[in-house]
C-alpha positions in Angstrom: 13.9 -26.6 29.8 13.4 -30.0 28.0 11.5 -32.1 30.6 9.6 -35.3 30.0 7.5 -37.5 32.2 7.1 -40.9 30.6 8.1 -40.8 26.9 10.9 -39.1 25.1 10.6 -38.0 21.4 13.0 -39.5 19.0 13.3 -36.2 17.3 13.2 -33.2 19.6 12.4 -30.9 16.7 15.5 -31.0 14.5 13.9 -32.5 11.4 11.7 -29.5 10.6 14.8 -27.3 10.6 17.1 -29.5 8.6 18.5 -28.3 5.3 19.8 -31.4 3.6 23.3 -30.8 2.2 23.2 -33.5 -0.5 19.9 -32.2 -1.8 21.1 -28.6 -1.9 24.4 -29.6 -3.6 22.6 -31.6 -6.2 20.1 -28.8 -7.1 22.8 -26.1 -7.2 25.3 -28.2 -9.1 22.6 -28.9 -11.8 22.2 -25.2 -12.3 25.9 -24.6 -12.4 26.5 -27.3 -15.0 23.7 -25.8 -17.2 25.6 -22.5 -17.4 26.9 -22.0 -21.0 30.4 -20.6 -20.3 33.0 -20.2 -17.6 31.9 -16.7 -16.5 28.3 -17.9 -16.1 29.5 -20.9 -14.1 31.5 -18.7 -11.8 28.5 -16.3 -11.4 26.2 -19.3 -10.6 28.7 -20.7 -8.1 28.9 -17.4 -6.3 25.1 -17.5 -5.9 25.0 -21.2 -4.8 28.0 -21.3 -2.5 26.3 -19.5 0.4 23.3 -21.9 0.0 25.7 -24.9 0.0 27.4 -23.6 3.1 24.1 -23.0 4.9 23.0 -26.6 4.1 26.4 -28.0 5.1 26.3 -26.3 8.5 22.7 -27.4 8.9 23.5 -31.0 8.1 26.6 -31.1 10.3 24.6 -29.4 13.1 21.9 -32.0 12.7 24.5 -34.8 13.1 26.1 -33.3 16.1 22.8 -32.4 17.6 21.6 -36.0 17.2 24.6 -37.2 19.3 24.0 -34.5 21.9 20.3 -35.5 22.0 21.3 -39.1 22.6 23.7 -38.1 25.4 21.0 -35.9 27.0 18.2 -38.4 27.0 20.3 -41.4 27.8 21.7 -39.9 31.0 19.0 -37.4 32.0 16.1 -39.8 31.4 17.5 -43.4 31.8 15.4 -46.3 30.6 12.5 -44.2 29.3 10.4 -45.1 26.3 11.2 -43.3 23.0 8.3 -42.3 20.8 8.4 -41.5 17.1 11.3 -43.6 16.0 10.2 -44.4 12.4 13.2 -46.7 11.9 11.5 -49.3 14.1 9.1 -50.0 11.2 11.9 -50.6 8.7 13.6 -53.9 7.9 17.4 -54.0 8.1 17.6 -55.0 4.4 15.6 -51.9 3.4 18.1 -49.5 5.0 20.3 -48.0 2.2 23.6 -47.7 4.0 25.2 -46.9 0.7 23.1 -43.7 0.6 24.5 -42.7 4.0 28.0 -43.4 2.9 27.5 -41.3 -0.2 26.2 -38.4 1.9 29.2 -38.6 4.3 31.6 -38.7 1.3 29.9 -35.8 -0.4 30.1 -33.7 2.8 33.7 -34.7 3.4 34.8 -33.9 -0.2 33.1 -30.6 -0.2 34.8 -29.6 3.1 38.2 -30.8 1.8 37.8 -29.0 -1.6 36.3 -25.8 -0.2 39.6 -23.9 0.1 40.3 -24.5 -3.7 36.7 -23.7 -4.6 36.6 -20.6 -2.5 39.8 -19.3 -4.1 38.5 -20.0 -7.6 35.0 -18.6 -7.2 35.3 -16.1 -4.3 38.9 -14.9 -4.9 40.2 -15.9 -1.5 41.0 -19.2 0.1 38.7 -20.2 3.0 38.8 -23.4 5.0 36.3 -25.0 7.3 37.3 -26.0 10.9 38.9 -29.4 11.1 36.2 -30.3 13.6 33.7 -30.6 10.8 35.5 -33.7 9.5 35.3 -35.1 13.1 31.6 -34.6 13.1 31.2 -36.8 10.0 33.2 -39.6 11.5 31.5 -39.3 14.9 28.0 -39.5 13.3 29.0 -42.3 11.0 30.2 -44.3 14.0 27.1 -43.3 16.0 24.8 -44.7 13.3 26.7 -47.9 13.1 26.7 -48.4 16.9 23.0 -48.0 16.9 22.4 -50.1 13.8 20.6 -47.2 12.2 18.2 -47.0 15.2 16.3 -50.1 14.1 16.1 -51.4 17.7 16.1 -48.2 19.7 12.9 -48.2 21.8 14.3 -46.9 25.1 16.8 -44.3 26.1 18.9 -47.1 27.6 19.1 -48.7 24.1 21.2 -45.8 22.8 24.9 -46.5 22.3 27.4 -43.7 22.3 30.9 -43.4 20.7 33.6 -44.1 23.2 34.6 -40.4 23.3 31.1 -39.5 24.5 30.8 -42.3 27.1 31.3 -40.8 30.5 29.6 -39.8 33.7 27.9 -36.5 33.0 27.0 -34.1 35.8 23.6 -32.6 36.1 25.1 -29.2 35.1 26.7 -30.7 32.0 23.4 -32.3 31.0 21.5 -29.1 31.6 24.0 -27.2 29.4 23.5 -29.8 26.6 19.8 -29.5 27.1 20.0 -25.7 26.9 22.1 -25.9 23.7 19.4 -28.3 22.2 16.6 -26.0 23.2 18.4 -22.9 21.8 18.9 -24.6 18.4 15.3 -25.7 18.3 13.8 -22.4 19.3 16.0 -20.5 16.8 15.3 -23.0 14.1 19.0 -23.2 13.4 20.9 -26.5 13.6 24.2 -24.8 12.8 24.2 -23.4 16.4 25.5 -26.9 17.4 28.7 -26.0 15.6 29.5 -23.1 17.9 
């Protein structure tokens, strides 16, 4: 079980398992655009769509996992020091919030357009769960509440969206901790979406 004496890591081990959606989409889209005709484009999209989906689930899992990590450490380890927050060394004016917004928009558009794309390229209409769109909004709000983590030094500095602010029981926190540990041990952030 995740247990800490004095200091809590900012990243419990998510970063090494993150497949960044925007990066995967950019790389795959470049290959699809280079295809010479419609059949080649369709073929390339069939190859890249599973990669896009894996990256999408990894990114959404990362965002949800970050919120769960904040809940876990805020309530299980109140007022403890957080180590490894690289955002502490960044000036507010150096944070590119536009980049975050572009990433949120790209993920949202992909989810919303996926039924049409899947029908076109896979021959059947497939939709993602509506909860995926909620995760985008939740993480966007979480980032803003915490001012991109520029001042998060202690677990008590973390701010949560209203929907996550509550009194958690020890059992609830242990379940969250188990979920986090499971995702880290399996190297699969999409487990947070289950």
